[in-house]
C-alpha positions, -999 to +999 in steps of 0.1 A: +000+000+000+013+034-009+015+062+017+004+096+005+029+125+012+036+161+003+068+171-015+081+207-017+113+227-022+132+252-042+157+256-069+193+266-059+219+284-080+252+276-064+273+303-081+252+332-068+238+313-038+202+322-046+170+303-045+139+305-066+105+310-048+070+316-061+042+340-053+007+334-064-008+364-083-039+372-062-059+402-052-043+400-017-026+433-008+004+414+007+008+380-010+033+356+005+062+338-011+063+300-010+082+269-020+071+247-049+050+218-036+023+193-041+010+159-032+026+126-043+011+105-071+011+068-073+043+051-060+067+079-068+096+088-044+097+122-029+124+132-054+103+120-083+073+140-069+094+172-065+108+167-101+072+163-114+060+194-095+089+215-109+082+203-144+045+211-141+051+246-127+082+257-146+084+234-176+119+225-164+130+189-166+154+183-136+177+153-134+170+132-104+207+134-093+203+172-091+177+169-064+187+165-028+164+159+002+167+185+030+146+167+056+112+153+063+086+158+090+049+152+098+030+182+085+002+188+111-019+210+088-018+186+059-020+155+081+008+138+062+045+134+059+062+163+042+096+160+023+115+192+016+141+193-013+164+216-032+176+211-068+209+226-081+206+244-114+233+259-136+214+288-150+192+314-133+164+313-158+135+337-158+102+318-156+068+333-167+034+321-157+003+342-155-008+326-122+025+330-104+055+354-100+089+338-097+120+354-083+155+346-072+166+356-037+197+353-015+193+336+018+198+370+035+170+386+014+146+358+025+145+373+060+128+404+046+101+387+026+066+379+036+069+341+041+049+318+064+070+307+094+069+270+083+083+279+049+110+301+064+120+272+087+123+249+056+145+274+039+167+279+070+172+242+073+179+240+036+206+267+038+223+247+066+222+215+046+236+233+015+263+250+036+273+216+052+275+200+017+298+228+005+320+224+035+321+186+031+330+191-006+359+213+004+372+187+029+361+208+059+346+193+090+308+192+093+284+181+120+264+151+109 
């Protein structure tokens, strides 16, 4: 039996250390920025679900080896497991979609954005995972 879950995350451009977020174009005076996310389908893995979500939203076909899981937890509001990811990309593309606005931000800029606390937490943990991976690749000590 397959267990339903929620997959979410962001794109990460290593050279500029920026992430891509989305904002729904609504009539709200102060819309919030969010991660890309959605429910699992069939027996896909969390990485496959995130890949499908990105392809649907941005028409971008990510390679599975470009996707890294940040962490997972039980999402109280959704009543299901939630898996958070990031995917490294080589180019900072501009994406257009009438329903959403997309923008690249540094981790420092994220602190000034209107973002739900749970999303901000996912981004902070994501930054720590990315920083740790960079230190590990440079042969520096990390906390595992």
